C-alpha positions in Angstrom: 0.0 0.0 0.0 1.4 3.4 -1.0 1.8 5.9 1.8 -0.5 8.5 0.3 -4.0 8.1 -1.1 -3.1 10.3 -4.1 -0.8 13.1 -5.2 -3.2 15.8 -4.0 -2.1 15.2 -0.4 1.5 16.3 -1.1 1.0 19.1 -3.6 2.3 22.6 -3.0 0.3 25.3 -1.4 0.2 27.3 -4.6 -1.0 24.3 -6.6 -3.7 23.6 -4.0 -4.8 27.2 -3.9 -5.1 27.4 -7.7 -7.2 24.2 -7.9 -9.5 25.2 -5.1 -9.9 28.7 -6.4 -11.0 27.5 -9.8 -13.4 25.0 -8.3 -14.8 27.5 -5.9 -15.5 30.1 -8.5 -17.5 27.5 -10.5 -19.4 26.4 -7.4 -20.4 29.9 -6.5 -21.5 30.5 -10.1 -23.7 27.4 -10.1 -25.3 28.1 -6.7 -25.8 31.8 -7.4 -27.7 30.9 -10.6 -30.3 28.8 -8.8 -33.6 30.7 -8.2 -34.1 31.5 -4.6 -30.6 30.5 -3.6 -29.0 32.2 -0.6 -26.3 33.3 -3.0 -28.6 34.5 -5.8 -26.7 37.0 -7.9 -23.4 36.7 -6.0 -20.1 36.2 -7.6 -16.4 36.0 -6.6 -13.1 36.3 -8.3 -10.7 34.6 -5.9 -10.4 32.7 -2.7 -9.9 36.0 -0.9 -13.5 36.9 -1.7 -15.0 33.9 0.1 -15.4 35.7 3.5 -17.7 38.3 1.8 -20.3 35.6 1.1 -23.0 34.9 3.7 -22.8 32.0 6.1 -25.3 29.1 5.5 -26.7 27.6 8.7 -28.6 24.4 9.3 -31.7 26.4 10.2 -31.4 28.0 6.7 -31.4 24.6 5.1 -34.4 23.5 7.1 -36.3 26.6 5.9 -35.2 26.3 2.3 -36.2 22.6 2.2 -39.7 23.3 3.5 -40.1 25.8 0.7 -38.4 23.8 -2.0 -38.2 20.1 -1.1 -36.2 18.0 -0.9 -32.9 20.0 -0.9 -34.0 23.7 -1.0 -32.3 26.0 -3.5 -29.1 24.0 -3.8 -28.6 22.6 -7.3 -28.2 18.9 -6.5 -27.4 16.3 -9.2 -26.1 12.7 -9.6 -27.9 11.4 -6.5 -28.5 7.8 -5.6 -29.9 8.1 -2.0 -31.7 10.5 0.2 -31.1 10.6 4.0 -32.7 12.4 6.9 -31.1 14.0 9.9 -32.6 15.8 12.9 -34.3 19.1 11.9 -35.4 17.4 9.8 -32.7 18.0 7.2 -32.5 15.9 4.0 -29.1 15.1 2.6 -28.3 13.6 -0.8 -25.9 10.7 -1.3 -24.1 9.8 -4.5 -22.9 6.4 -5.6 -19.8 7.7 -7.3 -16.2 6.8 -6.4 -15.4 8.2 -2.9 -18.4 10.5 -3.1 -18.1 11.5 0.6 -14.3 11.5 0.5 -13.9 8.9 3.2 -11.5 6.7 1.3 -8.7 9.2 2.0 -9.2 8.7 5.8 -9.5 4.9 5.6 -6.3 4.8 3.6 -4.6 6.9 6.3 -5.7 4.3 8.8 -3.9 1.6 6.8 -7.1 0.0 5.5 -7.1 -1.5 2.0 -7.9 -4.3 -0.3 -6.8 -7.1 2.1 -9.2 -5.9 4.9 -12.7 -6.9 6.0 -14.3 -3.8 7.7 -17.0 -4.2 10.3 -19.0 -1.1 9.6 -20.9 -0.3 12.9 -22.3 3.0 11.7 -26.1 3.1 11.2 -27.6 2.5 7.8 -31.1 3.6 8.8 -32.3 7.2 7.9 -28.9 8.9 8.4 -26.0 8.5 6.0 -23.1 7.5 8.3 -23.2 3.8 7.3 -23.2 4.6 3.6 -20.5 7.2 4.0 -18.1 4.6 5.4 -19.3 1.9 3.0 -18.5 4.2 0.1 -15.1 5.0 1.6 -14.3 1.3 2.0 -15.3 0.6 -1.6 -12.8 3.4 -2.6 -9.9 1.6 -1.0 -11.1 -1.9 -2.2 -11.9 -3.3 1.3 -14.7 -5.8 1.9 -17.5 -4.6 4.2 -19.6 -6.4 6.8 -22.6 -4.0 7.2 -23.1 -4.6 10.9 -24.9 -1.4 11.8 -25.5 -0.7 15.5 -26.5 -2.9 18.4 -26.7 -6.7 19.0 -23.2 -6.7 20.4 -23.1 -10.5 20.9 -23.8 -11.1 17.2 -21.3 -8.4 16.3 -18.5 -10.1 18.3 -19.4 -13.5 16.8 -19.4 -12.2 13.3 -16.0 -10.4 13.8 -14.6 -13.7 14.9 -16.1 -15.8 12.2 -15.3 -13.5 9.4 -11.8 -12.6 10.5 -12.6 -8.9 10.6 -9.4 -6.9 10.5 -10.8 -3.3 10.7 -13.5 -1.5 12.6 -15.6 1.5 11.6 -17.9 3.1 14.1 -18.0 5.4 17.1 -14.9 5.5 19.3 -16.4 3.7 22.3 -18.4 0.9 20.5 -15.3 -1.1 19.5 -14.4 -1.4 23.2 -17.9 -2.9 23.9 -17.4 -5.4 21.1 -13.9 -6.4 22.3 -15.1 -6.9 25.9 -18.0 -8.9 24.7 -15.7 -11.1 22.7 -13.5 -11.6 25.7 -16.5 -12.6 27.7 -17.5 -15.1 25.0 -14.0 -16.5 24.7 -13.6 -15.3 21.1 -10.3 -14.2 19.6 -10.6 -11.2 17.3 -8.1 -10.0 14.6 -9.0 -6.3 14.5 -5.8 -4.3 14.1 -7.1 -1.0 12.8 -10.1 1.3 13.7 -11.5 4.2 11.8 -13.8 6.2 14.2 -15.9 9.2 14.2 -19.1 10.7 15.6 -17.7 11.2 19.1 -14.6 12.1 21.0 -11.7 9.7 21.0 -10.4 10.2 24.5 -6.7 9.5 25.1 -7.5 6.8 27.6 -9.6 5.0 25.0 -6.9 5.3 22.3 -4.4 3.9 24.9 -6.8 1.0 25.6 -6.9 0.1 21.9 -3.1 0.5 21.5 -2.5 -1.9 24.4 -4.5 -4.5 22.3 -2.5 -3.8 19.2 -5.1 -1.7 17.5 -4.3 1.5 15.7 -7.2 3.8 16.2 -7.6 7.1 14.3 -10.5 9.5 14.0 -12.0 11.7 11.4 -14.2 14.8 11.5 -17.2 14.4 9.2 -20.8 15.4 9.0 -23.9 14.1 7.2 -24.1 17.3 5.1 -20.4 17.7 4.1 -18.9 14.2 4.2 -15.3 14.1 5.5 -13.8 17.4 6.6 -10.6 16.4 8.3 -8.8 13.3 9.5 -5.9 12.0 11.5 -2.8 10.5 9.9 0.0 8.4 11.4 1.5 11.6 12.9 -1.6 12.0 15.1 -0.9 15.7 15.4 -4.2 17.5 14.8 -6.5 16.7 11.9 -5.5 17.2 8.2 -8.1 18.9 6.0 -9.6 16.8 3.3 -8.6 17.9 -0.2 -12.2 18.4 -1.3 -13.1 21.2 1.1 -12.2 24.7 2.1 -12.3 25.4 5.8 -12.5 28.7 7.6 -12.5 29.3 11.3 -14.7 32.3 12.2 -15.9 34.2 15.2 -19.1 32.5 16.4 -22.3 34.3 15.3 -20.4 36.0 12.4 -18.7 35.0 9.2 -15.5 36.8 10.1 -12.3 34.7 10.0 -10.2 34.6 13.2 -6.4 34.7 13.3 -4.5 31.4 13.0 -4.5 29.5 16.2 -7.5 31.2 17.7 -10.6 29.2 18.5 -13.7 29.8 16.4 -16.6 28.1 14.5 -15.8 25.7 11.7 -17.3 26.9 8.4 -16.9 24.6 5.4 -17.2 25.0 1.7 -17.4 21.7 -0.3 -16.0 21.4 -3.8 -18.3 18.5 -4.7 -20.2 19.6 -7.8 -23.1 17.2 -7.0 -24.0 18.9 -3.8 -22.4 22.3 -3.3 -22.6 23.8 0.1 -20.8 27.2 0.4 -19.7 28.6 3.8 -21.8 26.0 5.7 -21.6 26.5 9.4 -21.0 23.3 11.3 -21.7 24.7 14.8 -18.4 23.2 16.0 -15.4 24.9 17.5 -11.8 24.3 16.4 -8.6 26.2 15.6 -6.0 26.1 12.8 -2.7 24.4 13.7 0.4 26.2 12.4 2.9 24.4 10.2 2.7 21.1 8.3 2.1 17.6 9.5 5.2 15.5 10.0 3.6 12.7 7.9 4.3 14.7 4.7 0.8 15.7 3.9 0.8 19.4 3.1 -2.7 20.6 3.7 -3.8 22.8 6.6 -4.6 21.1 9.9 -7.1 21.9 12.6 -7.0 20.9 16.3 -10.1 18.7 16.0 -13.4 19.2 17.8 -13.2 21.7 20.6 -16.9 22.2 21.6 -20.0 23.8 20.2 -20.2 27.2 18.7 -23.9 27.6 19.4 -23.6 29.1 22.8 -27.2 30.4 23.0 -28.0 30.8 26.7 -31.2 31.8 28.5 -30.7 34.6 31.0 -33.6 36.1 33.0 -35.9 34.1 30.8 -34.6 35.5 27.6 -32.3 33.8 25.0 -29.0 35.6 24.3 -27.4 34.4 21.0 -23.8 34.8 19.6 -25.3 36.9 16.8 -26.5 39.5 19.2 -23.0 39.8 20.8 -21.6 40.2 17.3 -24.1 43.0 16.7 -23.1 44.8 19.9 -19.4 44.7 18.8 -20.3 46.0 15.3 -22.1 49.0 16.8 -19.0 50.6 18.3 -15.6 50.9 16.6 -14.1 51.2 20.1 -15.1 47.6 20.9 -12.6 44.9 19.9 -14.4 42.0 21.5 -17.2 41.3 23.9 -18.2 38.4 26.1 -21.5 37.8 27.9 -21.2 36.0 31.2 -24.3 34.5 32.9 -24.0 34.2 36.7 -26.2 34.2 39.8 -26.7 36.6 42.7 -28.7 34.6 45.2 -31.7 33.3 43.2 -31.4 35.9 40.5 -29.7 35.7 37.1 -27.1 38.3 36.4 -25.8 39.2 33.0 -22.3 40.8 32.8 -21.0 42.1 29.5 -17.3 42.2 29.5 -16.0 44.5 26.8 -12.5 44.6 25.4 -11.8 48.2 24.6 -9.4 51.1 25.2 -12.4 53.3 26.3 -12.7 54.3 29.9 -16.4 54.9 30.4 -18.6 51.8 30.3 -21.8 53.9 30.4 -21.5 54.7 26.8 -22.1 51.1 25.9 -25.1 50.5 28.2 -27.8 51.6 25.7 -26.4 49.3 23.0 -26.3 46.4 25.4 -30.0 46.9 26.1 -30.9 47.3 22.5 -28.9 44.4 21.1 -29.2 41.9 23.9 -32.7 42.9 25.0 -31.6 42.8 28.7 -30.0 45.1 31.2 -26.6 44.0 32.4 -23.4 45.0 34.1 -20.8 46.4 31.8 -17.2 45.7 32.6 -14.3 47.1 30.6 -11.1 45.2 30.1 -8.0 46.3 28.1 -7.4 45.0 24.5 -6.1 41.4 24.5 -7.6 40.6 28.0 -10.4 38.3 26.9 -9.5 34.6 26.3 -9.2 33.5 22.7 -11.1 30.3 23.3 -14.1 30.8 21.0 -16.6 31.7 23.7 -18.7 34.8 23.3 -21.3 33.6 25.8 -20.2 32.0 29.1 -22.6 30.3 31.4 -20.9 30.4 34.8 -24.0 29.3 36.8 -23.9 26.1 38.8 -26.7 23.6 38.1 -25.7 21.2 40.9 
């Protein structure tokens, strides 16, 4: 098995940028030409123009799909399946080679034509099972479509079929292994490709002690594979078929490299083009290049949820409102809303990063944008943590 899935993984930054730019311009042109599209009439001339386009959120997709079923205003083609996710949101699935781009991740896990993959992602309604099935096909592996549950049967099948690789959530392989031990069955699983949950260091160590290399990907039903681990296990390398931005939650404004923000993804799949699609997840860009030799940008992996909407004094406060407050005053560099308690009463504190000295000048804007009165605290520029939080709930619920 070759070290890399294809030559795209090791191309130069200039070659990658040129290819992505050409594909992006065409994607935007196609989506903007669709009647009722959220990009109707828009256009770009380079990658640098991407942040000027609006962010597309899941709630936007739900609204569009109700108006124009099944996929809203997105110009979808070459589709073999339709899936449903909570919302409900309907996602297309193509039958083409590596349509969800999962083969690249499985190859990085060392899975190939000699393997039997026990696919323990669900095949019902949601696309996870088919996503990994399609990826296994791309690397030539055979698949046992196990789905979820019935652990005793899963353990027996893994033994009988000589399963060598696992695909599923990070914790479910441990359940199967322990059930096999209980049943006295020897398993031959040596590689695991996981997603859909956190791979905690203790769990990775558990698998390593049993001779199993376990690596994780970051993928969604809408976008397919976004990023994946390689043998370096230093952050997650971006897939070659997406463009990823890290933005301030509640806005579409990119943050500096290394700073935590919301993951916004643009797919270059012509069959289902999603442009500046907000995942609702937090991450940060890692500097430098992976030691494994793959040259694409890396992110730190999943670092929490960007949707920090919090109810204070019976009213919801959203990241978009905090962004609106910042936009009102050029003196404000950043703001952070903190929900706390004073006895049995909710308290809202708005911590504002500014060189200004008088917090009273911001109080009317706080009331107008957040719809609540709150304490205003001024802090000097650079004082607020760069952790992606714009709303912090400091209340104890114990």
